[in-house]
C-alpha angles and dihedrals in degrees: 000000000000126000090265093048097252126136115244093257097047126102122222120263104290127202132172118194111194124209092027094149119043103211108052120079088242133014142162142174109223122194124192104180105302094343111101127183131179109215121190133180118206124186123223119189096228132066129231114292093247090057099047110132095014097095090236128125131215139223118202135168143212125198133192141162115227119233094253096045095093136048091258118040113270113219115240117253096236103156109011133023111236121239095256094052091046092052092048096049090050089051092051091050094048092048095051095043089056090071100037127092100224093190092056091052095067120215098321135105134226115209115206117202119191114189117183109215095174126019127202103146131299097055095146094049093046088049092056093046094048096040090057091061092046089051094051090048090053092051090046090056091049089053092047089051091052094246094116129033094209138012103261097220121121100192147322129298131193138162139209140176125239133175151154115263123174087352093304128112110236134183128225103008122217117210093266090062099033092055093060102031119139088206125022125188139173116202128194117194138171128223091266090064092252122140118241095177138357117194112182141151141165104243094184116012129341141288132218135222093267092053091046090054091051092047090054091046092053091046091050090055092050094047092050091053092050092049089052088054091049091052092049092050095047093046092053102046 
């Protein structure tokens, strides 16, 4: 048993609250255990500059951790986004674009903002899972307003962390486990069981093919459970 009582292949208690912010076209508060992220989707009636004139739209993301989200105050990113945040927001954008039909969007952009209000591991994966729901809600509003004929989404996308701690494979790592993991991975998958991104490294030691296979198996289970939650939320709002 882990310190929070979970089995090694169990995700933390997950909750997605839609419509959490009133102004954006789509918004949610996602909680994964003690990690909490506000994800919003805002529509802009112009596409990215490199797509102007192509008829295609664009989905992009920004990510930040608020000053009170960690045990010691995190300084605001006022002038320049730090390397970690930049890498994470690119990951979020890539993940979401993998399930969006850019041609069906028209020449408009959806800006995804993921703001971590409380961090306890897995902030990037929670951001992807929550941002997907916010994005679909934004597209749903565009359809309801007559701007789009159909919601330009080709499937579901979710993400989860997995790692090896004390020689054991564990799913959905809180900070206490993530900070001392021998192997740490973040997996992004769609509802067809296909991988969109695999980020993994041996922090302390190595891992073999058998362990990699088990890590991916655990991650697949977690992503499927999160997609089931996404479907439930979207069907009931």
